[in-house]
C-alpha positions, 0 to 999 in steps of 0.5 A, spaced: 201 342 342 197 346 337 197 353 336 190 354 338 191 350 344 197 355 346 192 360 345 186 358 349 179 358 348 176 364 352 169 363 350 169 355 351 172 356 358 167 361 360 161 356 357 164 350 360 165 353 367 157 354 367 156 347 365 160 344 370 155 348 375 148 345 372 151 337 370 146 332 372 146 329 379 148 322 376 155 325 373 156 330 379 155 323 383 160 320 378 165 326 379 165 324 387 165 317 386 170 317 381 176 321 387 173 318 393 178 314 397 184 317 394 190 319 398 197 321 398 200 325 392 195 326 386 195 329 379 189 331 376 190 332 368 187 337 365 183 340 370 179 345 366 176 351 370 177 346 377 170 343 378 173 337 382 177 341 386 172 341 391 171 333 391 178 331 393 178 328 400 182 331 406 187 324 405 190 327 399 195 331 402 198 334 395 194 336 390 197 337 383 193 340 377 195 341 369 191 345 364 194 347 358 188 352 356 191 359 359 183 361 360 181 354 364 187 355 368 186 363 369 179 359 372 182 354 375 186 358 380 180 363 381 176 356 384 182 354 388 183 360 392 176 361 393 176 353 396 182 356 401 186 349 399 192 349 397 192 346 389 199 346 386 197 348 378 201 348 373 201 350 365 202 344 362 199 338 357 197 331 359 203 329 353 208 332 356 208 332 364 213 337 368 214 331 374 219 326 375 218 318 374 213 315 379 212 321 383 204 320 384 200 316 387 194 317 383 191 320 377 184 323 375 183 324 368 175 327 366 172 328 360 180 330 358 183 324 353 178 326 348 181 333 347 188 331 348 193 332 341 195 325 342 192 320 346 197 315 346 202 320 349 198 322 354 197 316 357 204 314 356 206 320 360 200 318 366 203 312 366 210 314 367 209 319 373 204 314 377 208 310 381 208 302 380 201 300 383 198 307 382 191 309 380 188 312 374 181 314 375 177 316 369 171 318 366 171 319 359 166 319 353 168 314 347 166 312 340 159 308 339 160 300 339 155 300 332 157 302 326 152 307 325 153 311 331 160 311 330 159 313 322 155 319 325 161 321 330 166 321 324 161 325 320 161 330 326 168 329 328 171 336 324 165 340 327 165 338 333 172 339 334 171 346 333 165 347 336 169 343 343 175 346 344 179 340 340 174 334 343 175 328 339 167 324 340 170 318 336 175 315 341 176 308 342 179 310 350 177 304 354 182 300 348 187 306 349 188 305 356 189 298 356 193 299 350 198 303 353 200 298 359 195 299 364 191 293 367 183 296 367 181 294 374 174 296 374 170 300 368 163 301 367 159 303 361 154 309 361 151 315 358 151 322 358 145 326 358 143 333 356 145 338 358 152 335 359 154 335 353 148 337 349 148 333 343 148 325 343 154 326 338 158 324 345 153 321 349 157 313 350 162 314 355 166 310 361 168 310 368 173 306 371 180 305 374 186 302 372 192 300 375 200 301 373 203 295 373 
């Protein structure tokens, strides 16, 4: 974890907490679809300010969430309290999950793998804590397919990381999930629309389910 991540991003946490409340309906519905049907013990990595907490079905008997940014985590705790639902929150990065091997039925990652410092390590940790046959449910923005779009993302990446609390707009996350040893059961591409995020640098995205063999 970088020193910047340890310190956190106070203003970005406030901005993000507001933006998730005014997301386009399509993205809100996709968040609902991503957690629909989950049950048992579920981990959400990089829970941010807790935008997804209210969406989890009651069949999720134990909801656990991690968030390394202290300002995001503070807001997530507040939202969990407001919901009146028991949510086990941990100050932890996706690259170093404080859980036993094969201890979760599912892991949820929504707009997280763009900002982890080591994507391969984060995916290895997610795979480690999942039970065999467990699901990784994900929504992530990715690199443009075309050379021009990719070059545009590469050009803006340093500025975007600074503005977006470490967000990398140009990662090939779909391929990274497969490379981490997951079996991608379903995946579909779509375009994130303003105001989340407000610039087209992060428009291409994927959503789907991957299985730990």
